N, C-alpha and C positions, 0 to 999 in steps of 0.2 A: 676805614682812609686812614683817622691817626689812632696810634694805639700809643696815649701817653706815655712818659717814663714816670715813675713814683717817685713824685718830688717831695710828698706831703705822707703826713704822720696820721693814728689818731689811733689815741689809749685808752682804752676807758676801765673803771675800774681805782684804786686810790690814787693813777697817775689825772685823771679824772679827764675832759673831752680836748686834745689839744689838733689844733690842727691846721696847717695851710692855702695858701691862691692856690695851690697843685691837682688840691685833693678831686676837687669835678670830675677834672683831666680824667685821670683815674680810675676814677668810679662810673664816669660812664660808659669806658670801655670792658666794664665788667657787665654791665647791665646790658651791652651785646653777647656780653663771649657767653654769662647765660642761658643768654633770649633766642641765641637763633642754634635750634636744637633743628636738628634729621634725622629719621633713619639706617642708620646702619645696621642694620637686626638679623635680615634676612638674607642669605645668596642670591632668592628668586626676585625679591621685592626691589633689593641694593641690583642686581642684574637689569628691570627690568623702568632705574630714574624712581622709584616709589610712584609708580605713577599708575599702581591697582588699588584705587579708589571707590570703582562702582564695578572693580573684579573680586577683591575680596579673594580668601580660602586661602589667608594666608595669613602665620601669626602674628608680620610685624603688622595687619593692617588695625590689631590693639594698641598702637599705637600714633596713626592717622584714623584711618577710621571704624570705630569701631563692629560697623554693621558688616564690613568684613567678617566675621564671626559668624556670625549667621547662613552664608553661605555653604558653610561647611555640610556635609551629608558624612563627611566617614571623622570617631576622633588617632586625635596624630600628637605625638611628642618627636620634639625638633632640638637638636641643639649648634651651635654657630661659632664657632673659634673666626681666628680673623689678623693681619697681617698688615698694620698700619705702616710709613711708609712715606716720608717727606723731607721735600723739598727746598732748599732756597735759598735766594742769592739776594743781597743787598746793596746797594750805593749807596756807600759816603765819602765825604771832596774825592778823590777819583779815581779809591783803588773797590774791586768790586766783590764781597768775602761772599765765601760759598758755604755752605750746611747741610745736615741732613742728618735725618736721625730713621731707626727700623724700633717696630715691638709688635710684641705678643697681645692678644684679649679676647673675651665671650662676648662674642660680639649677643646673641641670643643664646636663653633656653627655655621650654617653653614646652606647654600639653593644653590642647585642647579636645572640650568629652560633646561629643553626638548625639544629641537622642530625638530618635525620634515620634510622634509620638502621634496615635489615634487618630487625635484632632482631624478634622474638616478642613478647618480654618487653618491651624496650629501648625508648621509642616514640622517645626524643627526644632530643641530648644537646646542652647550650642555655649557650658559655660569655659572660658580657657584664665590662666595664668601661666606667664611669668614673666623672662625680666629683657628690655633690648635696650640695648646704646640706642642714646641718639644725640651726645657728643661728646668731641673725643678732642681733647684740648694741647695736644703732643704738638709740640712742633720745637725746631729751635734755628738759631739766625746769629750771625756775627758783625760786627763788621768796625773796618778800619784809615784812618785818614789822618791826613796832619790839615787842622780848619783852622780860627781865626779866633783866641777868644779863650773862655776856659768856665769844666764849672766852679773850680773855687768862688766863683764872684759869685752867681744862683749861691751860695753858702754868706758870703760873706754881707750877703744883699740882703739874705733871711735875717744875719746878725744884729742887724742894727737895730739900735733903741731898746737891747737890751740887753737886763746884766748879765756878767759870763755865768751863775749861775740858776737862772733862768733860760739858759736858753732852747735849743728845737733841742731832745737828747738822744733823735733816730741821725739830725747830719749836721748843722752849724757849732752842738756838740765835740761833737767829732772830731769835725775839722780846727777846731777853739781849743780840745784838747789833744793834737798834733802838729800844730805850731803853725798849720793852712790858714788859716787866719788869726790875728791878733788886734789887742785894743789900741786904736793909733791914742791923742791925747786926752779922748773922754770914755769909761770902763762901761759904756753904751756908743760907743763910735768905730767900726773894725775898718781897717783898711783885711786887701788877703796881698797876699803868695802869687797870686800873677792877676792880669785886667783883661780887658776884653782886647788890645789890644799886644795879646801876646800870640801866638804859633807852640802848637803845644800836638805832640802825635794822641790822638783815641781810640779806646778799642772797642766796643762791646759785642756784651758773647752773652744769649738767653736764653735760660734752658723754663720751657712752661709742660706739665706733662697734667691728663688725668683725662675725668668726663666725665658724661650725665647717664647715669643704668633706673633704667625707668623700673620697677617693676608693678604687675597692672591685674588686676582681679576685671573678671570682664564679663557681657552678656552677651547675645543674641538671639533672633528671634527669625520666624522664619515664618509672613504671614500669606499661601497658599506660593509659594513660587513667585510672587510678583512684588511682597516688598518686606524688606531685612529692613532693622533695624538693632542697634548695640547703645549699649554703655556701657565704659570701662570706670574705670576709678586707676590712678597712678602718681605713688610714689615714688618721685625721681631723689635719687641720692649723686649729690654732688659732689665733684675734690677736683682742687685744682693747685696748679703745687712750680710758686716760678724764682725761679737764683738766676739774677742779676747780677752781670761782675762789671764796672766797666775799672779801665786804666787811663792814664790820664798823662804822661812822660812828655818831658820836654826834648829837647836834642841840638839844643846850640852849644849849653856847655856854658853861657853865658849870668845864666840867672840864680835866683837864688833855688829856685822852685828847679826839686830830682822828679821827685814821682806822686801818685798819689793813689790807688785803690781805692773803690766801694762797693761794697757786697751787699744787695740787698736781698730780704727772704722773703715771701709770700705764701700762706695758705689759708686755705679756709678753704671748711668741710658745712655741708650744707644737707638739709630734709626737707623735701615740699610734696604741695601735695596738688590732687588737679582730676577733674570729667571731662571724659571727652564723650559724646555724640555721636549716631550718625545715622541717615540713615538709604537708602538704595531702590530705587524706580528701577524694574526690570521694565523695558516699553514694551516690545516683545524677544523674540529670540536673540536677534542679533545686535540692539540697542539696553546699555542698562547706565544710568543718572542715579548719581551720589551729593548729600550734602553732605557737613561732619565740620562742629563746631569744637573747638578750644578750648575753655576757662583757663583763668590765668595760673597761674604756677603761685602759688605765696610757699615759698623758702622762708624758713630757718637756718641764719647762715652763724661763721663765726670765726673772723681770719685770723693771721696771728699775725705780726707781722717784725722781723729783727733787721740793723747793719750793722755792717760791721766797718771801719774806716784803716786805713795802713798810709799815711805817711809822710813823705826822706824829702826835707826842706834844709838850707843851713836860713841858723835865729842868732840872731847877733857875733854870727862869724863860727858857729859851730852847729855841727851837721845834726840832724835831731832825722830817730829812725822810728817813728812812736805806733803798735797799733792798739784804740780799742771801738770796745763796741757797744751796742745798744744796751738796752731792759728789752725785754719783753714785747712790741704789743701787739692786746687786744681788741677786736669790732663784736662785738654781739651786735648780729642787726637784724632786719627783713627786707625782702625784694620777692615784687609781685612786679611777675611777667605777661606780655601784650599775651590779653586773648587773637585768638586764630579762626581764621572758618573758612573750607572751600567749595570747593566747588568740581565733582567730575564723568566723568563719560567712559565709557570701556564701551566696546566693541569687537563682537567674537565674533572672528573667521568659519565662514563656513555654512551647508545649508544645512537645512534644520532637518534633524532627522541624520543625517551625516556625519562623518568622525572632524574632529576641531582642523583646521589645517591651523589656528592660530589667534594673535588677542589683541588687543591693541588698547592703551591708557590712556589718559589727559586730564588732566588736572589744575587747579588755579588755589592757589592761595594767597588772605588776604592775612598783613601783618600789619601790628603797631607797634611799630620800637620805641616810637614816643609814649608810649605812655607805660613802659616800665617806671619802676616805680621804687623808691630805696622808707625804711622807715627803721630806726634803732628800735634795738627792745624796750619791755618798759622798765624801771625801776627792779630791781631786785628786791630782795629779803635784807639785804645787805646794804642798798642805796647806791650799789656800784654805779647803775647807767642812770642816766637824767639825759633824755630824748631835749634834744637844743630845734627845739622845732623851728627857727630862721634860718641853720643850716640845714635843718634836709630839704624849706622851702626853695630853700635857691639851690641845694644840688638834683633836685626834680625839679625842677624848669630848666638847671640848664641840659640835664638829659633829654627835654620838648626841646630844645633852641635845637640838640646838634645832630637828632636822630627823626623820624621821620617813617610814613606808612611802608612797605612793602612788597612785593605782590613776584611767589614765588610760578614757575609756571614746572609743571614736572608732565613728559612724553616718554613711555617707552611704551613696549611690547613683545612677543612672541612668536614664533613660526616649530609650531607642533610637527613633529617628522615622525609617521606610524603611532599614532598616540602616544609613544614610550618620552621618546628624545628632542629638548626644547634648546631652544637657541634662540638669545634673550641680547635686547633695547634699549637704552635712554637715553637720556638724557635732559639735564632742568635745569635752569637756570631762575636768577633771583637779581630783584631788582638794587637798585644801589639803599644801604638803610641810612646815606646818612644826607641831609638834609643838602649840606655843603662841600665843595671838589677839590683837588692836589690835585695843580696842572702838572698829567703825567703819568698822572694815578688809576688805574682801572677802577670802578667800586664793584662792582656786578662779581657771582659768583656765576663759574660752570663748574656744570657734572655732566660726567662722559659714561656710560656706566653699559661691559658684555657682562654679561653670561653665557651659562651651557648646566641643561637641568635634565635626568634620567627620571623617571616617574614610572612606579606601575601600579598597582592595586594595594599590594602595602607595604614599599620600599624607595626613600626615592634618597638619590646625593647631588645637591646643588655646588656652580663655585662660579662665581660672582667678582670682575673687575671695577674698579668706579676709580676715576681719576678728576681733583678736585685744582680747577687755575683760582688763583686770584689775587688785588693787590694793596699795598696798604702801606699804607706813611706809619713810622717810629722814628718818636722824640726822643734822642736824648738827654734832652734837658733842656730847659728855658730860665733866662735870665730876665727883669726888668729893663737894663740897660740896654741889650740888645734885643730889638722886634722881630730878626730870623732867626729865627730857635737852630738846635741845632738840629738836621733830621738826616731821617737813609728811606725810599725807595724800594720796597719789597715786592720781589716777587716772590708767589706762594705756588707749591704745585705736589700735592699729598695724594695719597694712594690707598686702598681696601683692596687687601684681597681676601673671600669670605667664603667660607664654604658653611653650604647647613649639608646633617645629614638629618633624614626622617625618617619616621619610623609609623605606620598607620593601623588602623584598628579595626574592623566593624562598621556596616556602611555599607557606601557609592565611592567611589573614589572622585578626588573635588578636581578642580580645573587643575 
């Protein structure tokens, strides 16, 4: 729904803690961005809509339902490169902006060791270790159009009541130094070079990149080929980067203001840990049922934030053309993502004792995004970080007010031909994670996938394609004077092409 533009800032260290009223909205976006994970790791898993919860025997299981590791009857090694491509369309004013992005990454690298025991009850003990990609932040979007109002007004409002030496060093201080705002008759009263009545051309471009990669160590037990249990310890590596460029221009030639550009750079780096537990129960030779629970992931993260402003304006009948940059803002914090629970059902197609002709899976996830919470890191040995209890309480209350529980339905399967070739299909639907809604914006997320696979006793190669469609709102900036924010509705279409190559050794063929 809402991806708020960063109008706020937070600096920890010698500068102390500095915040503005819009920080909560930006951090709320991070709360959803870093919690909304889904497996994009193996081609078999992605091709079947990641609906293998009750079927298992795929390395993506360690990030979804680790009990799937217990289904393995042979050891294997997998490697999965992936190509991401995204397209966006943004409506702003009376214009339509388009952007696209293509990138290459490593989605999976894993190893499974399967050991058949002589025990009549514990049939197999399996161990797995490797990495799975569980989130991608790669996307670009841009918008441009003629609208009434100006971002200069927000800088002017932010400065009111503050002396020039104590202005926000990331926003209003830069606007003051570039002559976009100036003192009136008082040292703490400011006027801007533009008002809400001015019509200017506004252009916003955003480039985001990064993702979350999970390193997992997992174990699975097969009890009498009837009950399968798995446990996984995950270490998540989070990387996020956002470069935002805002440009505002006068096209009339009748006012002192000429042009203003404002660049924001954000970097978030973090490491988190979690535990996953899962069960699979084989009802009979056709049906299996599953249950899995993911703990909250606790991230220790650090955000850096810098800005730069360039202003061209006539001041006292003299053209001023100036650029100034901010100091480096550093925000060390902790993030707790919500826990999740999943139920699954698997169906094996084919008569008992004969070759399988296919399989299908269905799974439902429950994720309460409103349980996402933040905390500041405690005081360090230099005394540079002091938690603001009231601020953190208000921030987490805001997350709770804006986000809600969501359900994700995953369905998929495969047709098996000659016990070697597989044709796969999948679909995922997620309900809106937002409590509120925006007119004309559908907050549901849809993912459709197709895949092919060739599987022999000792080797397999799979390829899959998945497309994601969603809509969201982007707010360029807000002002107190104008309650209608400068916003754009964005249609996002993203795709992945994933190739998995695997080698098996020892034991029997897996599904």
